[in-house]
C-alpha positions in Angstrom: 51.2 101.0 80.4 52.4 101.4 84.1 49.2 102.3 86.3 50.3 103.4 89.8 53.9 104.7 90.9 56.4 102.8 92.5 55.9 101.4 96.2 58.5 103.5 97.3 57.6 106.9 96.0 53.6 105.8 97.3 55.1 105.3 100.8 57.2 108.0 100.6 53.9 110.4 99.5 51.5 108.7 102.0 54.6 109.6 105.2 55.2 112.7 104.1 51.4 113.7 103.4 50.9 112.7 107.0 53.9 114.3 108.5 53.7 117.6 107.1 49.6 117.9 107.8 51.1 117.2 111.7 53.7 120.0 111.6 51.7 122.5 110.6 49.0 121.7 113.4 52.0 120.8 115.6 53.1 124.4 114.8 50.0 125.8 114.9 49.1 124.9 118.0 52.8 125.8 119.3 52.8 129.3 117.8 49.6 130.0 120.0 51.1 129.0 123.2 52.2 132.0 125.7 56.1 132.9 125.5 56.2 131.8 129.0 54.7 128.4 128.5 57.8 125.6 129.5 55.4 123.2 126.8 56.5 126.2 124.1 59.5 125.3 124.1 59.5 121.7 124.7 57.8 121.1 121.1 60.7 123.7 119.5 62.9 120.3 119.0 60.2 117.9 118.0 59.0 120.6 115.9 63.1 121.2 114.8 63.6 117.6 114.4 60.7 116.4 111.9 61.3 119.4 110.1 64.5 118.0 109.2 63.2 114.2 108.6 60.2 115.5 106.5 63.5 117.6 104.6 65.5 114.7 104.7 62.6 112.6 103.2 61.5 115.1 100.0 65.0 114.9 99.0 64.6 111.2 99.0 61.4 111.4 97.2 62.7 114.1 94.6 65.7 111.8 93.8 63.6 108.6 93.4 61.1 110.2 91.1 63.7 111.4 89.3 64.9 108.0 88.6 62.0 106.5 88.6 59.2 105.6 85.5 55.7 107.7 86.6 52.4 106.8 85.6 51.1 109.4 83.1 48.5 111.2 84.3 45.0 109.6 83.3 43.9 110.9 79.4 40.2 112.2 80.6 42.2 115.3 82.2 41.2 118.6 80.3 45.1 120.8 79.4 43.8 123.1 82.4 43.9 120.7 84.6 47.3 118.1 83.5 48.5 122.1 83.8 47.2 122.8 87.3 48.5 119.0 88.5 52.0 120.1 86.8 51.9 123.4 88.4 50.6 122.3 92.2 53.3 119.4 92.2 56.2 121.8 91.1 54.9 124.0 94.7 54.6 121.1 96.5 58.2 120.1 95.9 59.2 123.9 96.5 57.2 124.4 100.0 58.5 121.0 101.1 62.0 122.1 100.6 61.8 125.7 101.7 59.3 125.2 104.9 62.3 123.5 106.5 65.3 125.6 105.3 63.9 128.8 106.2 62.5 127.2 109.8 66.3 126.2 110.2 67.8 129.5 109.2 65.1 131.5 111.2 66.4 129.4 114.5 69.9 130.3 113.4 69.8 133.6 113.3 67.7 134.0 116.0 71.1 132.2 117.9 68.8 129.0 119.2 70.5 125.7 118.8 69.2 123.3 116.0 68.9 119.5 116.7 67.7 116.3 115.0 66.5 114.1 118.0 69.5 115.3 120.3 72.5 115.9 117.3 73.3 118.8 116.7 73.3 120.8 113.5 75.6 123.3 112.8 75.3 127.2 112.7 75.4 128.9 109.4 74.5 132.5 109.8 75.9 135.3 112.4 72.5 136.3 115.2 70.5 138.6 113.2 67.1 139.8 114.9 66.0 141.4 111.8 66.6 138.7 109.8 65.5 136.1 112.1 62.2 138.0 112.7 61.6 138.1 108.4 62.4 134.3 108.2 59.8 133.4 110.9 57.3 135.5 108.9 58.4 133.6 106.1 58.4 130.2 107.2 54.5 131.1 108.5 53.8 132.3 105.2 55.0 129.3 103.3 53.2 127.0 105.7 50.2 128.6 105.0 50.3 128.3 101.6 51.4 124.4 101.7 48.4 124.5 103.8 45.9 126.1 101.0 47.9 123.5 98.6 47.0 120.5 100.3 43.4 121.6 100.4 43.8 122.4 96.7 45.4 119.3 96.0 42.5 117.0 97.9 40.3 118.8 96.4 41.3 117.4 93.0 41.4 114.5 94.1 37.7 114.2 95.5 36.8 115.6 92.3 38.5 113.2 89.7 37.3 110.1 92.0 34.0 110.8 92.9 32.7 113.6 90.8 33.8 112.9 87.3 31.8 109.4 87.5 32.4 107.7 83.5 35.8 109.8 82.9 39.1 108.7 83.1 40.5 111.0 85.7 40.8 108.8 88.9 44.5 110.2 90.1 43.7 108.9 93.5 44.6 105.0 92.6 48.0 105.8 91.1 48.7 106.8 94.9 47.2 103.8 96.4 
């Protein structure tokens, strides 16, 4: 029986996790800067570039996961824990795709250029201030939702690793 995810999936997991946490922190910091701050407008292109990078890595991760043999969930998990794990992972993937797409649309509807480390990404939509505002708000709501999901994920990992002593519920070992 396979005990761990493939090395590729483990590397993608930790790389994406680190990037998401940094992206949320940078986004939060950037949003708090005054509109007239030059730093705010220096951070935006970097934030967008890393957002596009995360989207690309998530797409690669989804493809690799679909074609990989993944380890089964630990046998000691209760039925409700198995369901919560599956729902949480599904929501992670939805959010990891939706957040950068909505962020891109927010910029595009505002008429702002989007580049990936200097490489222009073509615009897809006509400027629309109302829709841009809606996309910006949705981007923020989805990012906060992702942060809550990360906290739930970490809490579950900690519970299974250090509080479920003596049972077969340690999920962290599959990602180490």
